[in-house]
C-alpha positions, 0 to 999 in steps of 0.5 A: 635787310640783306642789301643793308647788312652788306652796306653796314658791313662795308662801312664798318670795314672801310672804318677799321681801315682808316677811311672814316676820318676821310669820310668825316672830313667831307661836307655833308650834304646840305651843310654850308661850306663855310663850316667846312672851310673854317674847320679845315683852316683851324686846325693843323693837318694830321691831327683830325682823326683824333678829335671830334670836329663836329662839336661847335664848342671846339670850333676856333675861329681865324682871329682867335688862333693866335691867342689860343695857341700862345701862353700869356705873358706876364711882364712886369709894369714897365715901359711900353716900347711901341704898340704891342702885336694883337693877340699876344696875351701880354699882361702888364703888371704894377711895379709896385711889388706888393700889388699882383694887379695886371692888365693888358697893354692897351688897358695898361696905357689907359687905366694906369698911371706912370711915374712922373720922372721914368716910365714905370707904371702902376695900377693906381696912384696909391700904388705909386705913392706907396712904392715912391720910397723904394723907387725914388733911389733907382729912378732919381740916382741911376742916370745922375750917378752914370753922369758923374762918372762921365763927368770926372772921366771927362775932367781927366781927359779934357786938357782945358778942364784939367788944366783949369781944375788943376790951377784951382787946386794948387792955388787952393791948397796953397792959400787955404790948406788941403781941400777938393774942387767942387764942381756943381752942375745945376741940371742933368742936361748941364752935365751932358753939355759938359761931357759933350763939349768939354770945358766950355760948359763946365758947371760951377768949379770952386775950391772948398777946404776939408772942414768946410765939407758938409755930410748932409750935402753928399752923404755920409759915406761920400763924406767919410770917403772925402774926409780920408782922401782929403788927408791923405792925398799929396797937393803937390801932385794930386787934386781931389774932384768932387762932382755934384748934379743937381736932380729936380724930380716930382714926388707924388703927393699925399692923397689928393695933394698936388705933385710936389718938386724935389731937389737933390744932389747926386755926387761922386768923388775922384783922385786926379793928377795934376796937369803937368804943363800947369805945374811947370808954369806954377814952378816958374811963378813960384815967387808970385804965388808965395807972395799974393798981391795986396788985393787979394784977401787971405783967409783967416786962420781957422781952429779945427777941432777933431773929436774922435773914438774907436768905433767898436760894436762890442765896447762896453757901455761904459766906454760908451758913456765916457765918449758922450761925457767927454764930447759934452765937457769938451764942447761946454767949456767953449760955450757950446751946449750940444743938447740945445744947439744940436739936438739932432746930434746929441740924440744920435750919441745919446742912442749910441752911448746907450746901446740903442744903435751901433752905428754913427757916422761923422759929422761937422759942426760949425759952432761959435767960442762964446769966450773969444766970439770966433767960429770954429770947426768941430769934427765928430768922427769914429774910427773902426781900429788903431790903424785907421786913425786918419793922419791929420794934416796939421803939419802940412796945414799951415793956415789952420790950427788942427786939434785932435782929441781921443774922446774914448780915452779916460785921459781926454780932458787931461790932454785938453788941459794941457793944450789950453796951458801951452796956448796961454804960454804962447800967448803971454810970451 
């Protein structure tokens, strides 16, 4: 018993001196060496004295080391650039902002559904369809909008392209009045070809008079900007370039319906200087341009009616009703029933007059006068203040006849009667 107590005292003394961890780290008799080797490789040196490595639940194998020492990274479902490293713990989340479903990169590649036009990932077709309306603008327009900017830069820097567009702009303004040069590309690849190769790959370019600009084609914001620029620029030295790129995309169908194709135009505009060498040549051939050959068709005189009013969100209900009443009366005198022929425009004006909406974007109509049988252009365009009234090119635009009426004024019909009286007097004389 005395010997045993001495041994016990010796073991206790060694434990107090810090020798116990060394003894525990040594393999026990009869215990396989593989366990001790795996334990020693699984833990970092220096921490063995604080943890009990004898518990089998805390043993860590070599292939799990990275996954246990690395916190999981949650990624919003986007493109998977290459194969993910094994054991990083990354999670791919569905791109639908209202969905919290996530999965590992390998499972996401197998189970997730990608956008038809880019590499965004969704956990299901339902999430992809639900997120499409929010995602479509960035998906379709980001690349095409950037291409539009590059196309406009190429139109400015490429001398052959600048000369060709300047010729179209100057000849068009002399023969048809103010307008823009419209350059259409049928695909994004065609626009990229023009950026790389220049004039040889230019899209379809033609001159469009400013009254013929359509807001449905370019969007109301760009339409308002183009309309203002076209009435203010100097056609003798400047030109307006309107670039449109056709984007064809796949949109997810409803339910089990197949994927449908969508075609949209992404457009931008810019005001550029005319080519100087072209201007010199035109000055030398000024006589020829003023007297076009007999084989060239000269466009007919077009009547342009602009109905404008002061746009104010605080305007009285009576003033808004007056605007709608004057527009209906002016158009009805030409045999145009806005409610019948243009119901969508009528509903927008009615919502504005009743105070249901404080916003009304400009719109262009192409009706036909039932009395004369001739078509005319009608532009309904609000302005924000008295200083924002656009200076209409009635004097410089000799090809067209422009009439502007402030339909927000109580005497708008009186001005119209005076104008019609002047027309009758000029015809009789």
